[in-house]
C-alpha positions in Angstrom: 130.5 124.0 89.7 133.6 125.5 88.1 131.5 126.8 85.2 129.0 128.3 87.5 131.7 130.0 89.6 133.5 131.3 86.5 130.2 132.7 85.1 129.3 134.4 88.4 132.7 136.0 88.5 132.3 137.5 85.0 128.8 138.9 85.4 128.2 142.6 84.7 127.2 144.5 87.8 123.6 145.0 86.7 122.9 141.3 86.0 120.1 139.6 88.0 121.0 136.0 88.6 119.5 133.0 90.4 121.9 130.1 90.6 120.4 126.9 91.9 123.1 124.3 92.7 122.2 120.8 93.8 124.6 119.0 96.1 124.3 116.0 98.4 124.3 118.0 101.6 125.7 121.1 103.3 129.2 119.5 103.4 129.4 119.9 99.6 128.6 123.6 99.6 131.6 125.6 98.4 132.2 128.7 100.4 134.9 130.1 98.0 132.4 131.0 95.3 132.2 134.8 94.7 128.6 135.9 94.4 128.2 139.4 93.0 125.5 141.9 94.0 122.3 141.1 92.1 123.0 137.4 92.2 121.6 134.7 94.5 123.3 131.4 94.9 120.9 128.7 96.4 122.3 125.4 97.5 119.8 122.6 97.1 120.5 119.5 99.3 119.2 116.3 97.7 120.0 114.0 100.6 119.1 110.4 99.6 117.1 111.5 96.5 118.2 110.8 93.0 120.6 113.3 91.5 118.7 116.1 89.9 115.5 115.6 91.9 115.9 118.6 94.1 117.0 120.8 91.2 114.0 119.8 89.1 111.6 120.5 91.9 113.2 123.9 92.6 113.2 125.0 89.0 109.6 123.9 88.5 108.6 126.0 91.5 110.7 129.1 90.9 109.1 132.3 89.7 111.0 133.6 86.7 111.3 137.3 86.2 109.5 139.0 83.4 111.3 139.7 80.2 114.0 137.9 78.3 116.8 136.1 80.1 119.2 133.3 79.7 119.1 129.9 81.3 122.1 127.7 81.8 121.2 124.1 82.9 123.9 121.5 83.0 123.9 118.3 85.2 122.7 114.7 85.2 121.2 113.9 81.8 117.8 112.6 82.8 117.1 115.6 85.2 118.4 118.0 82.5 116.0 116.5 79.9 113.1 116.9 82.3 114.1 120.6 82.9 114.5 121.2 79.2 110.9 120.0 78.6 109.6 122.1 81.5 111.5 125.3 80.5 110.7 125.1 76.8 107.1 123.6 76.9 105.7 124.9 80.1 107.6 128.1 80.4 108.0 128.9 76.7 111.7 129.5 76.9 113.3 130.4 73.5 116.1 127.9 72.7 118.2 130.8 71.5 118.5 132.0 75.1 119.5 128.7 76.8 122.3 126.3 77.3 120.9 123.0 78.4 123.1 119.9 78.4 123.5 116.7 80.3 127.1 116.6 81.5 126.8 113.1 82.8 124.3 110.3 83.1 123.6 108.2 86.2 124.8 104.6 85.7 127.1 105.4 82.8 130.9 105.8 82.7 132.2 109.0 81.1 133.3 107.1 78.0 129.9 105.3 77.6 128.0 108.6 78.2 130.1 110.5 75.6 129.5 107.8 73.1 125.7 107.8 73.6 125.3 111.6 74.0 124.9 112.5 70.3 122.0 110.0 69.9 120.5 111.2 73.2 120.7 114.8 72.0 119.2 114.0 68.6 116.3 112.3 70.3 115.7 115.4 72.5 115.9 117.7 69.5 113.4 115.5 67.7 111.0 115.9 70.7 111.5 119.7 70.6 110.5 119.7 66.9 107.1 118.0 67.7 104.5 120.7 68.6 103.0 120.3 72.0 99.5 119.2 72.1 
């Protein structure tokens, strides 16, 4: 959330932004986030669902604007991988215009995740190199 808030605060006035943020419920929404004109901040409440489930469903269902844009997807690694596949394969997002990274992985400690992350990312990059078909 700190990265999202900082990015929203730095946006140029003409930027159109849709920020989808998954939290457990309304009690985790942060009211101190400044949302500039042209930006929409949507809080997604996952309830008892697995982390990332509400975000994946929302991204898969959202209508992206025409033209070139940038996508910033960071969160639970398994959900982020699913979103990466969707955005790149189904939506044709150019990797040059995206920042997609698993910040954490459910069931792992921070140290264990950081140790495994390079291998995880290499496997994802290898998947990206295989043509869809």
